[in-house]
N, C-alpha and C positions, 0 to 999 in steps of 0.2 A: 579577790585581788586581781587587778587588771594584768593581762599578759601582754598588753601593747607596749611598744618601745617608743622612746622619744623620737620625733615630736608628737606622735599621735596620742600617747597617754596624756601629755601636757595639754594638747588641743582639746581633748574631750573632757578631761577633768575640769578645766577652767571654764569651758563653755557651759557645761551642765550647772555649775555653781552660779555663773552669771545669768543664765536663762531663768534659773529658779528665783533669783533676786531682782529680776528685771524691773526697772522703774517705769511705771505707767507714764505715758506722754513723752518719754525721752526720744522715741523713734518717730520722726515725722512721717506723713503720708507717703512722701517720696521713697522712704526706706522700709515701707511695709512690703518687702519684696523677697522674703525668705520663706520656704515651705515649712509646714509643721514637721516636727521630727527631724530638724536640721542636723541633730547629733548623729543620725544614721549615716550622713554623708562622710563623717570623719572615719567611720568604719570601712569605707570604700577606699582603702589605701591606694589602690591602683589608679584612681582618677586624679590624685593630687600632683603627681609629677608633670601633668599637662594642664595645670590650673590656669595658665595664661592663654590657653587655646580653647578651653571649654567653659561651660556656664558658671563654674565656681567663682570666677572673677567678674562676672557680668555686673555692670553698674559701677565698677571702679577700675576699669581697664579700657583705655581709649581705643585700643586696637579692635575692640568689640563694639565701638560706638554705633556703627550703622545698624547693628542688631539690637542693642539696648535702647536706642532711640525709638524703635517701633512701638515700644510700650506707650510713649507719649504721643507720637505722631499719628498712630492708628487707634489710640484710645483703648489699648489692651492693658488694663490695669494689672491683670494677673499674669502677664507674660513672663516676667522674671521668675516668679514662683514656679510656673509651669516648666520653664527651661531648666530649673534646678531640681527636677524630679526625674525618676527613671534613669535611663542610661545617660552617660555624659560623653557624647561624641565630640570630636574636634569641630569647632565652629569656624576655624580658619584653615584654609588649604593653600599651601605654597604654590600649587600649580594654577591657582585661580587669581593670582595677583594681577591687577589691571595692567593693560599695555602701557608702557612708559613709567611704571612704578619706580624703577631704579633711577631714571633721570630725575623724577620728581624728588626722590629721596636725596639725591646729590644736591639739588637746589636747596632743600631744607637744611642739609648739613652746612652748606656754605652760609646760609642766613644765620644759623645757630652759632657758627664760629665767629661771624661778624658781630653778633650781639654779646658774645661772652669771650672765650679765650680758647685758642686752638688746642693747646696742650690739655686743657681740662676736658674738652669735648672728647678728644681721642682716648684719653686715659679713663673715662668714666662711662663707657657704654655698658649696657646690661649684660649679664652673664647668661647661662643656660637654664637657670632654675625656672621651673614652670613651663619649659619648652615654648618660649615666646616666638611669635612669628617675626622674623627679621629679614632685612635685605642686606646681604653682605656687599660692602663697598670697599674700594681701595682709595684711600685718601693720601695725597702727597704731603709728606712732612719732612722738612730738611733734606730734600732730595731723594727720599725713600718713600715707597708706598706702604701704608699701614692698613691693616684690616680693620674695618669698622662695622659693627653690627647695628644697623639702623632699625629703629622701632618707633612708631609715632608717639606712643605713650612715654617711652623712655626719653625721647627728645625733649619733651616738656619737663621731665624730671631733671634732666641735665641743666636746662635753662634756669629752672627755679633754684636748684641746689647751688649753682654757681654764685648767684647773688647772696644767698643765705650764708654760704661759707666765707664769702668776702667779708661779711660783717662779723662772723664768729671768730675771725682772726684777731679781733680786738678784745675778745674775752680774756680776762686775766686768770680765771680759775684753771688750775692744773687738771681738773676732771669736771668739765662743764656738764651741767644737768640740762638736757634738751628735751622739751616736751612737744610732741606733735599731736594735734587734735584732728582726728580723721585722717589716718595715714595711708588710705588706699591699701594696696597689697604690700607696701613697704619699700617702694622704689626710692623715694627721697631719703628715707631713713637709712637705706643701704649706702647711698653716696656720702651722706654725712658721716656715718660710722667709719667708712673706709678712709675718709680724709681726716677724721679726728678719732683715731682708734681708742683713745683714753676717755672718750665721752661716755656718759650714762644716758641712755635714751629711753624715754617713757612714751608710749603711744596710748592715747585714749580714743576709743571708738566703740561701735556697736559690737555686741558679743560675737555675732556671726563673722564680722570683718576681722575681729581679733583672731579668729581661727585661721583665716587665710594669711594674716600677717605672721602668725606663729609658724606656719609651715614655711612660707617663703624665706623669712629671715633666718630660720634655723638651718636652712639649706645653704644660704649665702654665708653664714657665719658658724660653721661647724666648730664645736669645741668651746664656743662662747657661753656665758652664763645668762640663762633666760629665767625670768620670774614672771608669775602671772597672778590671776585673781585669787587662787587658793592660797598663795603665799601672802598676799595682801590681807586676806581675812584672818590669817594666823598672827601676823606681826603688825598690822595697821601701818602707821607712818614710820614706825621703827625700821621698816624695810629699806628706807632710803639710806640708812647707815651701812647697809650691807654692800658687798661688792657685787655688781651685776653689769651686764652689757645692755640688756633689753628688759624692760618691765612693761608687759602688755596687759592693759586693763580696760574694762568698760568705763565709759565716760563719766558716769555718776560718781566714781571714786575720787575725782579730782579735788573735791572740797575737803575730804577727810585726809587724803594723802599728803597734799602739799602744804608746807608751812608758809608763813608770810616771808616775803623777800628771800625765797629759796631757789628760784629757777633762773637760769641764765638766758634762756630763750624759749619762746613759744612759736609754733608754726601751725598755720591752718591754710591748707591749699584746697580750694574748691569744695569745701564741705559745709562751711557756715551758710553758704548760699542755698543749701538744701535743708537747713534746720528750721524748725518752728521758732517763733520769736522768743518764746520762753526759754528754750534751750540756749539760744544765742546770749540772752541776758545772763543765764546761769554761768556760761563759760566766761563771759567778760568779767563778771564779778570775781571769778577765781583767778583769771589772768592778771587783773589789776591789783589783786591782793598778793599773789605769789611771785610775781616777776620782780627781780632785783632792780634797784635804781641803776640806770644805764643798761639794763637788759633790753633785748629787742623782741619785737613781735612781728613776724612775717604773716601778712594777711592777704591772700590772693584769691579773689572771689569775683563772681559776676556783679556787674553794676546793679542788676535787679533780676529777680527770678520769682515766678509764682511757686509757692510751696503748699502742698496739700492736694486734695483730689480736685477734679474738674468742677465739682459742685460746691466744694468748700475749700477755698484757698486764700492765702494772703500774699501780697507782694513783698518780697524780701529785698530791701534796698541796702546796698553797701553803705551809702552815705548816712544811713540811719543807725548803723551799728553803735552800741552804747559806749563809745570811748569817753573816758572822763577827761579832765583838763590837763592831766600830767603826762602829756605825750609831745614828742616832736617828730617830724618826718625826716627819714633818711632817703627813702625812695618813694615816689608816688607818680605812677604813669600807667598808661594802657599797656598791657602785655604785648610784646612784639610777636609772640607766637599765637596768641589768642586775643584779638583786639576787643572782644566783648567782656574780657576779664580785666579787672584792675589789680595792679601790683603795688602793694604798700608794705614798706618796712618802716616800723615806727620804733622810737627809742623811749624807754620809760624814764621820766624825769622826776626828780625829788619834789619839785613844785611846778606850777604852771609856767611855761616859758613865756617870753615877751610876746611872741607871735602866737595867738590862740590856735590850738589844734582844731577847734571848731571851724576855723577859716579854711584849713586844709580839707576837711570833710566836705565843705561846700563846693570845692573844685572837682570832686569825684563825680563826674557826669559822663555818661556813655557817649562815645563817638556816634553821631547820628547815623552813620553808615552801618553801624553794628549794633543797633539798639533793639533789634527784634527779640522778642521773648522766646522764639522758637529755636530749636537746634541745640 
């Protein structure tokens, strides 16, 4: 019997079960990035409180982007695996912030406020879970200075979640079911849950990333109800009738868990662009089956990206995602914070709208100034 306490018992139990049942081919070459014996990292409880500064979040934490990109720019395929072995030193040092970082952060916050809403930006900066590297700013609001914890990754999460929440205000369900595919460490899910406390949030991801999400969200939402893969194996889709705040699962469960016309919204932010084409097809089949009429799908991904190894890859095009005819566009534009990323929020229609959605997809072309495959 495990002597570990929550969340570590939850993290390990669910990871071991998911790893045992792992579906072949579900993980693309881009995500063959975790060392063997990953479960041993869960036992190192002392490294998790600093997960946003060390290699635990490498690959899904933009504040580590300069380090994680070395894997691709320098052709070091095994870099992420190597950095997730042995000791876990901090990879970010506050004393080594570049000259002018605070002024640059202020400019980014001003741009973020212009693109969204000042009160939302100031009310939704990240907390201290994971010891993120932040730049502490004072932002004037109604004649008073407010403290703001700026973090590059979190700025993107604020931007994305603001648009999503604007659409979720139109949902009539008293307890909306919100599904995120590929949720990173849980930043966007955190903002949605804090703004819609009665929502039930399901995250589908790789088993290793599920571990990180379980830790982060459990620290942000102490006392809330968390369910995982072991609960799913016991109760299958009957689990949806239970009360929970977060249900954290490996992605392959989506087809068995979700009933037709049962989900209020799906979210995918910058992970379909890293999937193989078969996995994208799998997810779209289930999104288009499970999303309610008038439900929304937020899809924020690169215009194109090579997926796989350098010797064996395919080009993953946003415009070729397998949307069927029953969609209309609510938003479709280049991201204001990452112009190589396209921002699409689509609504599920009962029947094909007058203006074919295929014509919307044809307009999803990268800005020529940001069309490089690198970076």
